[in-house]
N, C-alpha and C positions, 0 to 999 in steps of 0.2 A: 413566678410562673415558669414552667419548663417547656421547651420545645418538644412536641410529641414524637419527633423523629430522632433527634440526636440527644435529647434530654438535657441540653445546656440550658442554663438559667437565662431567661429573657427579661430584659429591663426595658420598661416603657417610661418615657419622660414626656409629659404633656407640655408642648411649647405653645407660644402664642404665634399664630400665623401672620400677624400683622407687625411683629417686631422685626427689625432688619438685623439679621445676624445674631450671633451669640457672643457672650463675653469669653468663651473658651476658644482657644485656637486649636489647630490640628495636633500639635505636639502634646498639649496637656491632655487631650482626649486619648491619644495613643498611650501616654504614660499611665493614665488611670486604668486603661484596659489591660496593659501589661502588668500593672500592679495587682489587678483583680485575678488574672489567671495564675500569676506567681503565688499569691496567697492561697489559692484553692488547690494548688498542685501538692501531691503527696510528697512528704519530706524525703522518703527513701528514693523516690523517683528523681527529686532534685539533685541528690547526692550522686546518683548513678548517671544522670544527664551530664553533670559537670565532669565526671570521670570519662564519659564517652567523648565529650568535646575535647578534653585534654588528650585522650588517646588518639583521636583523629588528627588533631593539630600537631601532635608530636611525630606523626607518621606521614603527613602530607603537607606540601607547601601551601595549598589552599584547600579550604573545606566549605561545606554548606551544612545546613541542619541535616540534610539527608546523609551526609558522611557520618555525623555523630549518631544518627538513628540506626545506622548499620552496625555499630559496635556496642550499643547499649544492651544490657542484659534483657532478653526477651520476656522474662517473667516479671519485670518491673514496668508498670504502666502508670499513666496519669489520665485523669478524666478529660483534659482539654489539651490537645496537641499544640495549641498556641503558646503553651507554657515554655516551648523551646526558645521563643524570642527573648524573654527575660534571662534565660540561662546563657544565651549567646552574649547578651549585654554584660552579664556577670563575668564571663570568660574574658571579655574585652577589658573590663576593669581590673582583672587579675593580670593583664598583660600577656595573655596567651595568643590573642588574635586581634586583627584590625579589620574593619570593614573596607571593602573595595567598592568601586563604582559599578562592578559587574554583577549581573544576575544570570542565572541559568534556570531552565525549567526543571521542576521537581521530577525525579525519576520514580517516585513512589506513586503507585496507581491511586491510592486513596487521596492524594493531593491534586489530582487532575491537572498536572503540568503547571501548577502555580509557580510564579517566579520565586526563586530562592537567592538571597544575597550570597555572593562569594566572599569569604573571609580569608585574609592572608594570615598564615600561621607565623607567629613570632617565636615559637618554640620548636619548630621543625629541625630535625637533625638527621641527615641520611646515615649517620654513623651510630645512631642510638641502637643499643641492643634491645631486641624485642623478645 
């Protein structure tokens, strides 16, 4: 079933009201959700998102998803903007960025000032030729 407003797929799981808790912790739920949006993302978008993250991280000491969003090609889109999360994790695994404890409000109007993690660049070079 899809949401009538944003057309995202809606998943319903019928639980037992009388069971205490679930066997799933928050991390595994997060990981499943990130895997879902990553698998659904367009392959060309994934490649362009990684390039945008690398570009932002090579030009700035710290970045957010908004920083990468500013440099991604505007003609490449994906269905679910939450796919940025798995791409940031991939960039971390590549050794380009590290998460900090800091968050800033998103500057993108469509994100309604949601908190965005600040990532420290591990590839920033002020002397890099652009």
